[in-house]
All heavy atoms as an XYZ file, in Angstrom:
827
protein
N     226.378    -42.151    -82.386
C     226.477    -43.408    -83.124
C     227.910    -43.929    -83.143
O     228.854    -43.164    -83.155
C     225.996    -43.060    -84.524
C     226.034    -41.579    -84.620
C     225.999    -41.037    -83.226
N     228.053    -45.237    -83.160
C     229.364    -45.858    -83.180
C     230.050    -45.722    -84.528
O     231.256    -45.665    -84.614
C     229.239    -47.336    -82.819
C     228.818    -47.568    -81.392
C     228.771    -49.046    -81.091
C     228.372    -49.275    -79.642
N     228.362    -50.684    -79.297
N     229.251    -45.683    -85.594
C     229.839    -45.677    -86.923
C     229.051    -44.726    -87.823
O     227.822    -44.739    -87.828
C     229.801    -47.084    -87.506
C     230.505    -47.242    -88.819
C     230.506    -48.702    -89.239
C     231.252    -48.882    -90.537
N     231.248    -50.261    -90.972
N     229.755    -43.913    -88.578
C     229.118    -43.012    -89.529
C     229.409    -43.528    -90.932
O     230.570    -43.740    -91.297
C     229.645    -41.569    -89.383
C     229.065    -40.672    -90.463
C     229.339    -41.028    -87.997
N     228.353    -43.753    -91.687
C     228.494    -44.215    -93.064
C     227.961    -43.106    -93.972
O     226.775    -42.781    -93.926
C     227.715    -45.519    -93.307
C     228.223    -46.610    -92.369
C     227.828    -45.938    -94.772
C     227.408    -47.878    -92.399
N     228.845    -42.505    -94.772
C     228.386    -41.424    -95.647
C     227.405    -41.937    -96.702
O     227.541    -43.053    -97.202
C     229.662    -40.911    -96.308
C     230.778    -41.753    -95.825
C     230.251    -42.784    -94.888
N     226.431    -41.113    -96.999
C     225.455    -41.463    -98.032
C     226.087    -41.292    -99.412
O     226.931    -40.424    -99.619
C     224.232    -40.568    -97.912
N     225.679    -42.136   -100.328
C     226.149    -42.042   -101.700
C     224.923    -41.927   -102.601
O     223.982    -42.704   -102.488
C     226.976    -43.290   -102.103
C     227.381    -43.222   -103.563
C     228.196    -43.418   -101.208
N     224.946    -40.943   -103.463
C     223.847    -40.724   -104.383
C     224.423    -40.621   -105.783
O     225.267    -39.768   -106.051
C     223.089    -39.441   -104.036
C     221.986    -39.018   -104.987
C     220.844    -40.031   -104.950
C     221.476    -37.634   -104.627
N     224.006    -41.518   -106.643
C     224.405    -41.465   -108.035
C     223.247    -40.878   -108.828
O     222.135    -41.409   -108.786
C     224.738    -42.871   -108.574
O     225.774    -43.427   -107.760
C     225.184    -42.818   -110.018
N     223.496    -39.779   -109.515
C     222.457    -39.106   -110.285
C     222.683    -39.389   -111.759
O     223.783    -39.216   -112.273
C     222.466    -37.586   -110.028
C     221.417    -36.889   -110.881
C     222.244    -37.301   -108.550
N     221.631    -39.835   -112.420
C     221.682    -40.101   -113.851
C     220.618    -39.258   -114.527
O     219.447    -39.333   -114.170
C     221.406    -41.597   -114.141
O     222.345    -42.377   -113.401
C     221.532    -41.897   -115.614
N     221.035    -38.453   -115.479
C     220.090    -37.631   -116.227
C     219.464    -38.505   -117.301
O     220.145    -39.007   -118.182
C     220.819    -36.447   -116.864
C     219.885    -35.553   -117.670
O     218.658    -35.752   -117.619
O     220.400    -34.656   -118.357
N     218.163    -38.705   -117.197
C     217.439    -39.510   -118.182
C     216.440    -38.581   -118.854
O     215.350    -38.362   -118.350
C     216.714    -40.706   -117.530
C     217.673    -41.514   -116.669
C     216.073    -41.578   -118.594
C     216.995    -42.601   -115.853
N     216.835    -37.990   -119.955
C     215.975    -37.038   -120.651
C     215.220    -37.728   -121.773
O     215.579    -38.810   -122.207
C     216.821    -35.907   -121.207
N     214.152    -37.109   -122.230
C     213.487    -37.589   -123.426
C     212.085    -38.131   -123.262
O     211.558    -38.701   -124.192
N     211.446    -37.936   -122.121
C     210.097    -38.460   -121.943
C     209.085    -37.549   -122.633
O     209.105    -36.340   -122.463
C     209.744    -38.578   -120.465
C     208.429    -39.291   -120.176
C     208.532    -40.751   -120.582
C     208.073    -39.197   -118.716
N     208.234    -38.141   -123.432
C     207.176    -37.408   -124.124
C     205.851    -38.119   -123.895
O     205.818    -39.276   -123.497
C     207.440    -37.307   -125.645
C     208.697    -36.503   -125.926
C     207.520    -38.672   -126.284
N     204.768    -37.401   -124.151
C     203.446    -37.998   -124.044
C     203.377    -39.213   -124.969
O     203.789    -39.150   -126.120
C     202.390    -36.966   -124.444
C     201.004    -37.292   -124.000
C     200.044    -36.117   -124.211
N     200.402    -34.958   -123.375
C     200.931    -33.829   -123.847
N     201.158    -33.674   -125.121
N     201.214    -32.841   -123.031
N     202.895    -40.335   -124.473
C     202.805    -41.562   -125.250
C     204.024    -42.467   -125.097
O     204.128    -43.502   -125.750
N     204.940    -42.112   -124.210
C     206.167    -42.898   -124.025
C     205.867    -44.329   -123.601
O     206.565    -45.259   -124.009
C     207.083    -42.231   -123.002
N     204.828    -44.516   -122.787
C     204.503    -45.874   -122.320
C     204.091    -46.773   -123.476
O     204.108    -47.983   -123.365
C     203.414    -45.836   -121.240
C     202.062    -45.453   -121.732
N     201.710    -44.145   -121.971
C     200.988    -46.206   -122.050
C     200.459    -44.113   -122.414
N     199.999    -45.347   -122.465
N     203.751    -46.170   -124.621
C     203.402    -46.937   -125.820
C     204.553    -46.958   -126.824
O     204.395    -47.430   -127.940
C     202.154    -46.334   -126.478
C     200.932    -46.413   -125.587
C     199.753    -45.637   -126.134
O     199.965    -44.639   -126.859
O     198.618    -46.035   -125.847
N     205.712    -46.386   -126.429
C     206.890    -46.416   -127.284
C     207.189    -45.131   -128.018
O     208.124    -45.079   -128.803
N     206.424    -44.054   -127.783
C     206.671    -42.785   -128.471
C     207.995    -42.176   -128.018
O     208.399    -42.317   -126.870
C     205.529    -41.804   -128.199
N     208.663    -41.488   -128.937
C     209.936    -40.838   -128.618
C     210.952    -41.862   -128.169
O     211.088    -42.931   -128.748
N     211.657    -41.536   -127.107
C     212.618    -42.474   -126.515
C     211.956    -43.266   -125.398
O     212.622    -43.812   -124.531
C     213.822    -41.702   -125.950
C     214.611    -40.864   -126.949
C     215.678    -40.049   -126.232
C     215.240    -41.746   -128.012
N     210.636    -43.308   -125.438
C     209.818    -43.859   -124.368
C     210.267    -45.143   -123.738
O     210.477    -45.216   -122.538
N     210.417    -46.199   -124.528
C     210.758    -47.495   -123.943
C     212.127    -47.474   -123.291
O     212.320    -48.038   -122.211
C     210.669    -48.601   -124.993
C     209.235    -48.920   -125.350
O     208.333    -48.754   -124.544
N     209.015    -49.372   -126.572
N     213.097    -46.810   -123.911
C     214.436    -46.718   -123.329
C     214.380    -45.914   -122.032
O     214.968    -46.293   -121.023
C     215.414    -46.084   -124.309
N     213.660    -44.788   -122.063
C     213.527    -43.943   -120.877
C     212.903    -44.727   -119.731
O     213.413    -44.756   -118.622
C     212.654    -42.725   -121.203
C     212.370    -41.851   -120.022
C     213.184    -40.773   -119.735
C     211.291    -42.105   -119.193
C     212.931    -39.966   -118.647
C     211.029    -41.304   -118.089
C     211.852    -40.229   -117.819
N     211.787    -45.371   -120.011
C     211.069    -46.084   -118.954
C     211.840    -47.305   -118.471
O     211.747    -47.676   -117.304
C     209.662    -46.430   -119.424
C     208.775    -45.188   -119.616
C     207.515    -45.537   -120.383
C     208.434    -44.523   -118.300
N     212.637    -47.921   -119.328
C     213.494    -49.025   -118.889
C     214.573    -48.504   -117.943
O     214.885    -49.140   -116.931
C     214.125    -49.719   -120.092
N     215.143    -47.331   -118.266
C     216.147    -46.733   -117.384
C     215.537    -46.381   -116.028
O     216.141    -46.608   -114.984
C     216.748    -45.473   -118.015
C     217.646    -45.785   -119.197
O     218.124    -46.939   -119.304
O     217.882    -44.876   -120.015
N     214.325    -45.848   -116.046
C     213.632    -45.491   -114.799
C     213.372    -46.739   -113.959
O     213.527    -46.726   -112.740
C     212.300    -44.775   -115.110
C     212.552    -43.370   -115.634
C     211.392    -44.734   -113.899
C     213.085    -42.400   -114.621
N     212.994    -47.827   -114.605
C     212.703    -49.070   -113.898
C     213.921    -49.562   -113.122
O     213.787    -50.168   -112.066
C     212.244    -50.153   -114.897
O     211.089    -49.664   -115.576
C     211.884    -51.443   -114.207
N     215.107    -49.268   -113.625
C     216.340    -49.730   -112.986
C     216.756    -48.848   -111.803
O     217.707    -49.177   -111.104
C     217.467    -49.779   -114.018
N     216.053    -47.749   -111.563
C     216.406    -46.821   -110.484
C     215.761    -47.223   -109.168
O     214.696    -47.816   -109.140
C     215.940    -45.408   -110.833
S     216.783    -44.690   -112.238
N     216.420    -46.843   -108.077
C     215.864    -47.061   -106.744
C     214.944    -45.921   -106.329
O     214.044    -46.106   -105.512
C     216.984    -47.189   -105.707
C     217.817    -48.440   -105.921
O     217.248    -49.466   -106.343
O     219.034    -48.394   -105.677
N     215.189    -44.743   -106.859
C     214.377    -43.573   -106.514
C     214.404    -42.602   -107.697
O     215.286    -42.668   -108.548
C     214.920    -42.891   -105.272
N     213.427    -41.718   -107.717
C     213.319    -40.740   -108.796
C     213.109    -39.365   -108.180
O     212.352    -39.221   -107.228
C     212.097    -41.042   -109.696
C     212.195    -42.428   -110.304
C     211.958    -39.987   -110.793
C     210.913    -42.872   -110.985
N     213.796    -38.375   -108.709
C     213.420    -37.006   -108.388
C     213.378    -36.238   -109.698
O     214.118    -36.514   -110.634
C     214.338    -36.362   -107.334
C     215.723    -35.991   -107.798
C     215.985    -34.729   -108.314
C     216.781    -36.887   -107.681
C     217.260    -34.384   -108.720
C     218.051    -36.544   -108.079
C     218.284    -35.288   -108.596
O     219.548    -34.956   -108.993
N     212.445    -35.313   -109.771
C     212.226    -34.573   -111.000
C     212.935    -33.225   -110.935
O     212.824    -32.523   -109.940
C     210.739    -34.286   -111.222
C     209.869    -35.486   -111.263
N     209.843    -36.348   -112.327
C     208.976    -35.965   -110.375
C     208.974    -37.302   -112.090
N     208.443    -37.101   -110.908
N     213.611    -32.875   -112.004
C     214.090    -31.522   -112.219
C     213.421    -31.102   -113.510
O     213.660    -31.689   -114.561
C     215.627    -31.455   -112.359
C     216.075    -30.038   -112.680
C     216.294    -31.969   -111.093
N     212.538    -30.128   -113.399
C     211.712    -29.763   -114.535
C     212.014    -28.325   -114.958
O     212.062    -27.425   -114.126
C     210.250    -29.915   -114.140
S     209.166    -30.024   -115.543
N     212.206    -28.126   -116.227
C     212.542    -26.810   -116.768
C     211.379    -25.831   -116.581
O     210.232    -26.133   -116.875
C     212.865    -26.954   -118.247
C     213.141    -25.657   -118.925
C     213.545    -25.922   -120.352
N     212.979    -24.890   -121.197
C     213.000    -24.938   -122.504
N     213.511    -25.969   -123.118
N     212.505    -23.962   -123.213
N     211.729    -24.623   -116.134
C     210.710    -23.596   -115.940
C     211.151    -22.261   -116.541
O     210.584    -21.229   -116.241
C     210.414    -23.432   -114.457
N     212.156    -22.272   -117.388
C     212.652    -21.032   -117.991
C     212.447    -21.065   -119.502
O     212.402    -22.113   -120.115
C     214.139    -20.824   -117.677
C     215.032    -21.866   -118.286
C     215.565    -21.700   -119.559
C     215.347    -23.023   -117.581
C     216.381    -22.672   -120.121
C     216.163    -24.001   -118.143
C     216.678    -23.826   -119.412
N     212.304    -19.876   -120.088
C     212.163    -19.750   -121.531
C     213.504    -19.349   -122.114
O     214.199    -18.486   -121.578
C     211.108    -18.705   -121.890
C     209.720    -19.102   -121.478
C     208.712    -18.033   -121.845
C     207.338    -18.451   -121.358
N     206.326    -17.449   -121.624
N     213.875    -20.024   -123.193
C     215.119    -19.712   -123.899
C     214.936    -20.140   -125.344
O     214.674    -21.328   -125.608
C     216.285    -20.450   -123.248
C     217.632    -20.099   -123.855
O     217.687    -19.625   -125.009
O     218.654    -20.306   -123.179
N     215.070    -19.219   -126.247
C     214.883    -19.522   -127.672
C     215.886    -20.558   -128.168
O     215.636    -21.270   -129.147
C     214.992    -18.241   -128.499
N     217.007    -20.686   -127.491
C     218.050    -21.637   -127.879
C     217.743    -23.063   -127.429
O     218.373    -24.003   -127.889
C     219.407    -21.199   -127.299
C     219.877    -19.843   -127.770
C     220.260    -19.863   -129.250
O     220.901    -20.822   -129.683
O     219.892    -18.903   -129.954
N     216.807    -23.206   -126.483
C     216.474    -24.522   -125.945
C     215.021    -24.819   -126.319
O     214.100    -24.216   -125.774
C     216.652    -24.572   -124.410
C     216.360    -25.973   -123.887
C     218.042    -24.114   -124.001
N     214.840    -25.744   -127.245
C     213.482    -26.053   -127.699
C     212.777    -26.992   -126.726
O     213.423    -27.666   -125.918
C     213.506    -26.705   -129.094
O     214.251    -27.916   -129.017
C     214.126    -25.775   -130.114
N     211.470    -27.022   -126.833
C     210.656    -27.906   -125.997
C     209.793    -28.753   -126.911
O     209.219    -28.242   -127.878
C     209.790    -27.081   -125.036
C     209.115    -27.904   -123.988
N     208.041    -28.725   -124.265
C     209.366    -28.054   -122.669
C     207.661    -29.327   -123.160
N     208.450    -28.936   -122.175
N     209.651    -30.013   -126.629
C     208.917    -30.942   -127.483
C     207.457    -30.518   -127.678
O     206.870    -30.761   -128.723
C     209.021    -32.388   -126.943
C     208.249    -32.548   -125.646
C     208.562    -33.383   -127.969
N     206.860    -29.855   -126.684
C     205.469    -29.413   -126.800
C     205.354    -27.975   -127.302
O     204.260    -27.433   -127.380
C     204.751    -29.551   -125.452
C     204.485    -31.001   -125.084
O     204.298    -31.814   -126.003
O     204.467    -31.313   -123.887
N     206.480    -27.352   -127.593
C     206.461    -26.012   -128.169
C     206.383    -24.872   -127.180
O     206.497    -23.721   -127.562
N     206.171    -25.151   -125.899
C     206.107    -24.099   -124.886
C     206.582    -24.656   -123.553
O     206.554    -25.864   -123.325
C     204.678    -23.573   -124.749
O     203.821    -24.599   -124.279
N     207.000    -23.748   -122.684
C     207.470    -24.149   -121.358
C     206.288    -24.117   -120.395
O     205.632    -23.100   -120.220
C     208.581    -23.200   -120.861
C     209.000    -23.555   -119.444
C     209.780    -23.274   -121.799
N     205.992    -25.253   -119.813
C     204.903    -25.375   -118.836
C     205.283    -26.508   -117.884
O     204.960    -27.669   -118.111
C     203.583    -25.683   -119.543
C     202.404    -25.742   -118.586
O     202.620    -25.807   -117.347
O     201.262    -25.746   -119.076
N     205.990    -26.183   -116.794
C     206.470    -27.236   -115.893
C     205.358    -28.066   -115.258
O     205.548    -29.258   -115.025
C     207.278    -26.488   -114.837
C     207.007    -25.052   -115.025
C     206.423    -24.857   -116.380
N     204.201    -27.470   -115.005
C     203.095    -28.230   -114.428
C     202.647    -29.299   -115.420
O     202.469    -30.465   -115.067
C     201.926    -27.304   -114.021
C     200.714    -28.110   -113.591
C     202.359    -26.355   -112.909
N     202.467    -28.921   -116.678
C     202.078    -29.878   -117.719
C     203.146    -30.967   -117.857
O     202.824    -32.151   -117.975
C     201.898    -29.153   -119.061
C     201.614    -30.100   -120.226
C     201.882    -29.461   -121.573
N     203.274    -29.054   -121.676
C     203.677    -27.988   -122.368
N     202.832    -27.236   -123.025
N     204.968    -27.688   -122.409
N     204.414    -30.554   -117.838
C     205.505    -31.513   -117.997
C     205.524    -32.540   -116.870
O     205.701    -33.738   -117.110
C     206.852    -30.797   -118.084
C     206.961    -29.937   -119.329
O     206.152    -30.114   -120.268
O     207.862    -29.083   -119.370
N     205.329    -32.088   -115.625
C     205.287    -33.021   -114.496
C     204.077    -33.947   -114.594
O     204.169    -35.134   -114.273
C     205.288    -32.271   -113.167
C     206.628    -31.639   -112.788
C     206.476    -30.746   -111.567
C     207.678    -32.706   -112.540
N     202.943    -33.409   -115.043
C     201.762    -34.256   -115.240
C     202.035    -35.315   -116.306
O     201.635    -36.479   -116.150
C     200.549    -33.409   -115.632
C     199.992    -32.607   -114.480
C     198.897    -31.628   -114.897
O     198.660    -31.435   -116.116
O     198.267    -31.054   -113.988
N     202.715    -34.934   -117.383
C     203.067    -35.892   -118.437
C     203.966    -36.985   -117.882
O     203.729    -38.177   -118.107
C     203.762    -35.178   -119.613
O     202.860    -34.241   -120.201
C     204.227    -36.169   -120.669
N     204.987    -36.585   -117.139
C     205.924    -37.566   -116.569
C     205.181    -38.522   -115.639
O     205.312    -39.742   -115.755
C     207.065    -36.848   -115.813
C     207.969    -36.112   -116.803
C     207.871    -37.843   -114.976
C     208.921    -35.137   -116.147
N     204.399    -37.970   -114.717
C     203.679    -38.812   -113.761
C     202.699    -39.743   -114.466
O     202.580    -40.919   -114.100
C     202.968    -37.954   -112.719
C     203.930    -37.312   -111.752
O     205.004    -37.845   -111.474
N     203.578    -36.159   -111.237
N     201.992    -39.239   -115.472
C     201.039    -40.075   -116.206
C     201.751    -41.199   -116.960
O     201.291    -42.346   -116.951
C     200.220    -39.228   -117.180
C     199.143    -40.047   -117.854
O     198.359    -40.711   -117.194
N     199.120    -40.016   -119.170
N     202.869    -40.904   -117.594
C     203.603    -41.936   -118.334
C     204.144    -43.007   -117.392
O     204.095    -44.196   -117.705
C     204.726    -41.316   -119.163
C     204.229    -40.453   -120.303
C     203.327    -41.184   -121.271
O     203.594    -42.355   -121.599
O     202.319    -40.592   -121.700
N     204.667    -42.590   -116.238
C     205.147    -43.566   -115.254
C     203.992    -44.429   -114.746
O     204.129    -45.653   -114.614
C     205.841    -42.863   -114.087
C     207.153    -42.158   -114.428
C     207.629    -41.332   -113.244
C     208.216    -43.141   -114.874
N     202.849    -43.808   -114.496
C     201.671    -44.539   -114.038
C     201.216    -45.545   -115.090
O     200.940    -46.705   -114.775
C     200.538    -43.569   -113.710
C     199.213    -44.193   -113.311
C     199.340    -44.912   -111.972
C     198.131    -43.127   -113.233
N     201.145    -45.121   -116.342
C     200.705    -46.017   -117.420
C     201.660    -47.199   -117.578
O     201.228    -48.334   -117.793
C     200.589    -45.250   -118.745
C     199.489    -44.215   -118.757
C     198.119    -44.819   -118.528
O     197.780    -45.873   -119.041
N     197.318    -44.137   -117.728
N     202.963    -46.940   -117.472
C     203.939    -48.028   -117.577
C     203.788    -49.001   -116.409
O     203.832    -50.214   -116.598
C     205.361    -47.462   -117.634
C     206.412    -48.478   -117.981
C     206.210    -49.022   -119.385
C     207.368    -49.907   -119.787
N     207.269    -50.376   -121.151
N     203.590    -48.461   -115.197
C     203.379    -49.322   -114.022
C     202.130    -50.172   -114.190
O     202.143    -51.373   -113.875
C     203.260    -48.486   -112.747
C     204.591    -47.952   -112.257
O     205.639    -48.400   -112.768
O     204.579    -47.078   -111.370
N     201.057    -49.571   -114.660
C     199.814    -50.326   -114.871
C     200.023    -51.449   -115.884
O     199.502    -52.554   -115.715
C     198.686    -49.397   -115.325
C     198.107    -48.490   -114.251
C     197.115    -47.502   -114.867
C     197.458    -49.289   -113.145
N     200.781    -51.168   -116.928
C     201.086    -52.205   -117.914
C     201.861    -53.358   -117.312
O     201.578    -54.537   -117.578
N     202.846    -53.035   -116.476
C     203.644    -54.081   -115.824
C     202.795    -54.900   -114.855
O     202.905    -56.123   -114.793
C     204.835    -53.463   -115.088
C     205.866    -52.877   -116.043
C     207.043    -52.309   -115.314
N     207.772    -53.407   -114.692
C     208.615    -53.251   -113.697
N     208.835    -52.063   -113.192
N     209.252    -54.282   -113.194
N     201.945    -54.220   -114.095
C     201.089    -54.921   -113.132
C     200.087    -55.815   -113.857
O     199.848    -56.953   -113.450
C     200.377    -53.916   -112.208
C     201.400    -53.270   -111.280
C     199.262    -54.584   -111.412
C     200.886    -52.074   -110.522
N     199.517    -55.312   -114.942
C     198.572    -56.112   -115.722
C     199.241    -57.379   -116.243
O     198.669    -58.477   -116.169
C     198.004    -55.283   -116.895
O     197.327    -54.146   -116.350
C     197.037    -56.091   -117.731
N     200.456    -57.244   -116.754
C     201.192    -58.412   -117.251
C     201.477    -59.393   -116.117
O     201.369    -60.617   -116.290
C     202.490    -57.967   -117.914
N     201.809    -58.863   -114.931
C     202.091    -59.724   -113.775
C     200.837    -60.486   -113.353
O     200.893    -61.686   -113.075
C     202.605    -58.883   -112.608
C     203.005    -59.689   -111.393
S     203.445    -58.671   -109.962
C     204.779    -57.704   -110.606
N     199.705    -59.786   -113.316
C     198.449    -60.427   -112.924
C     198.077    -61.511   -113.927
O     197.664    -62.622   -113.547
C     197.311    -59.384   -112.778
C     195.955    -60.058   -112.639
C     197.578    -58.485   -111.577
N     198.235    -61.219   -115.206
C     197.918    -62.217   -116.242
C     198.787    -63.469   -116.102
O     198.300    -64.590   -116.227
C     198.068    -61.621   -117.637
C     196.993    -60.586   -117.946
O     195.965    -60.556   -117.231
O     197.193    -59.805   -118.900
N     200.088    -63.266   -115.841
C     200.991    -64.410   -115.670
C     200.614    -65.217   -114.431
O     200.594    -66.452   -114.465
C     202.437    -63.920   -115.564
N     200.298    -64.520   -113.332
C     199.899    -65.221   -112.097
C     198.591    -65.984   -112.307
O     198.421    -67.077   -111.804
C     199.727    -64.228   -110.950
C     200.997    -63.544   -110.534
C     201.653    -64.267   -109.421
C     202.876    -63.482   -108.965
N     203.841    -64.295   -108.313
N     197.654    -65.383   -113.059
C     196.369    -66.036   -113.326
C     196.604    -67.389   -113.997
O     196.019    -68.395   -113.601
C     195.486    -65.156   -114.212
C     194.157    -65.830   -114.605
C     193.273    -64.953   -115.474
N     192.759    -63.844   -114.682
C     193.078    -62.556   -114.877
N     193.901    -62.228   -115.854
N     192.572    -61.622   -114.113
N     197.468    -67.409   -114.988
C     197.751    -68.658   -115.709
C     198.328    -69.707   -114.762
O     197.953    -70.875   -114.818
C     198.707    -68.394   -116.871
C     198.062    -67.599   -117.994
C     199.068    -67.277   -119.076
C     198.438    -66.372   -120.121
N     199.391    -65.913   -121.111
N     199.252    -69.282   -113.908
C     199.856    -70.225   -112.964
C     198.838    -70.745   -111.964
O     198.812    -71.935   -111.652
C     201.029    -69.572   -112.234
C     202.252    -69.458   -113.105
O     202.401    -70.174   -114.100
N     203.132    -68.545   -112.763
N     197.984    -69.860   -111.448
C     196.968    -70.267   -110.473
C     195.987    -71.235   -111.119
O     195.593    -72.236   -110.507
C     196.251    -69.028   -109.882
C     194.997    -69.431   -109.121
C     197.200    -68.264   -108.969
N     195.592    -70.951   -112.349
C     194.657    -71.854   -113.044
C     195.264    -73.243   -113.239
O     194.548    -74.235   -113.254
C     194.270    -71.247   -114.401
C     193.327    -70.065   -114.275
C     193.099    -69.339   -115.597
O     193.756    -69.684   -116.620
O     192.278    -68.408   -115.604
N     196.589    -73.315   -113.373
C     197.265    -74.611   -113.529
C     197.630    -75.236   -112.190
O     198.175    -76.332   -112.143
C     198.537    -74.436   -114.362
C     198.256    -74.188   -115.821
C     199.537    -74.120   -116.602
N     199.701    -72.704   -116.937
C     200.826    -72.110   -117.226
N     201.944    -72.769   -117.241
N     200.870    -70.834   -117.516
N     197.382    -74.503   -111.107
C     197.689    -75.024   -109.774
C     199.133    -74.841   -109.361
O     199.568    -75.404   -108.357
N     199.890    -74.042   -110.103
C     201.306    -73.810   -109.779
C     201.395    -72.869   -108.569
O     200.763    -71.834   -108.535
C     202.049    -73.188   -110.987
C     203.487    -72.857   -110.624
C     201.979    -74.119   -112.181
N     202.147    -73.253   -107.569
C     202.374    -72.415   -106.396
C     201.436    -72.669   -105.236
O     201.628    -72.138   -104.159
N     200.397    -73.437   -105.467
C     199.489    -73.816   -104.392
C     198.720    -72.652   -103.800
O     198.464    -71.638   -104.449
N     198.354    -72.813   -102.533
C     197.521    -71.838   -101.835
C     198.189    -70.457   -101.724
O     197.527    -69.440   -101.942
C     197.147    -72.366   -100.454
C     196.175    -71.483    -99.720
C     195.760    -72.086    -98.396
C     194.813    -71.147    -97.664
N     194.411    -71.677    -96.374
N     199.499    -70.381   -101.403
C     200.133    -69.055   -101.318
C     200.050    -68.273   -102.631
O     199.799    -67.072   -102.628
C     201.591    -69.367   -100.962
C     201.555    -70.705   -100.324
C     200.429    -71.439   -100.993
N     200.231    -68.950   -103.748
C     200.155    -68.281   -105.049
C     198.738    -67.789   -105.314
O     198.534    -66.693   -105.848
C     200.607    -69.223   -106.163
N     197.757    -68.576   -104.932
C     196.361    -68.184   -105.131
C     196.028    -66.969   -104.270
O     195.359    -66.033   -104.731
C     195.421    -69.345   -104.811
C     193.995    -69.058   -105.164
C     193.123    -70.292   -105.044
C     191.713    -69.966   -105.525
N     190.866    -71.134   -105.582
N     196.493    -66.947   -103.035
C     196.245    -65.811   -102.150
C     196.895    -64.541   -102.696
O     196.296    -63.461   -102.665
C     196.757    -66.116   -100.744
C     195.931    -67.162   -100.016
C     196.561    -67.623    -98.708
O     197.728    -67.265    -98.428
O     195.884    -68.356    -97.963
N     198.113    -64.679   -103.196
C     198.805    -63.529   -103.779
C     198.059    -63.025   -105.014
O     197.900    -61.821   -105.208
C     200.235    -63.907   -104.164
C     201.022    -62.749   -104.746
C     202.436    -63.133   -105.131
O     202.836    -64.299   -104.941
O     203.140    -62.257   -105.642
N     197.578    -63.935   -105.811
C     196.828    -63.567   -107.031
C     195.556    -62.790   -106.673
O     195.231    -61.783   -107.295
C     196.476    -64.804   -107.851
C     195.553    -64.502   -108.989
C     196.015    -63.819   -110.108
C     194.227    -64.871   -108.956
C     195.183    -63.512   -111.147
C     193.368    -64.573   -109.994
C     193.846    -63.898   -111.105
N     194.846    -63.235   -105.658
C     193.612    -62.553   -105.240
C     193.933    -61.113   -104.832
O     193.201    -60.184   -105.187
C     192.925    -63.325   -104.072
C     191.815    -62.511   -103.452
C     192.388    -64.662   -104.587
N     195.015    -60.918   -104.131
C     195.417    -59.562   -103.709
C     195.801    -58.720   -104.923
O     195.378    -57.572   -105.048
C     196.578    -59.627   -102.691
C     196.077    -60.233   -101.379
C     197.174    -58.241   -102.455
C     197.176    -60.605   -100.411
N     196.579    -59.287   -105.832
C     197.001    -58.548   -107.021
C     195.820    -58.163   -107.905
O     195.795    -57.089   -108.489
C     197.985    -59.379   -107.846
C     199.405    -59.468   -107.328
C     200.205    -60.455   -108.159
C     200.075    -58.108   -107.323
N     194.850    -59.045   -107.974
C     193.713    -58.807   -108.848
C     192.844    -57.649   -108.356
O     192.174    -56.990   -109.148
C     192.870    -60.070   -108.975
C     191.987    -60.085   -110.197
C     191.355    -61.432   -110.421
O     191.006    -62.105   -109.436
O     191.216    -61.795   -111.571
N     192.888    -57.376   -107.050
C     192.105    -56.253   -106.509
C     192.686    -54.977   -107.029
O     192.092    -54.004   -107.238
C     192.133    -56.260   -104.994
C     191.340    -57.383   -104.388
C     191.395    -57.313   -102.899
C     190.646    -58.483   -102.291
N     190.613    -58.446   -100.866
């Protein structure tokens, strides 16, 4: 290659996701807002027991924790998509955006 451009990765620790975060539980809304601003996500999930480090669910279970994280992210995404579809529906009903907007709405609604 003619030019080498080093990769840059900025890692931000966003802790605090709990079951029900998509509805505002715990630090839910702040956590999910921070996640929304990211380009990519990778999970580092605790798998060790330590009496000095408490767990919100009372026990260490990384599989359960990853399922909770994935479910909360999914629920938040569904909420955002639902809001987007509702907004597009209103615009299409008013004729805003013409044929392209209607075609996009049909795809989103599926």
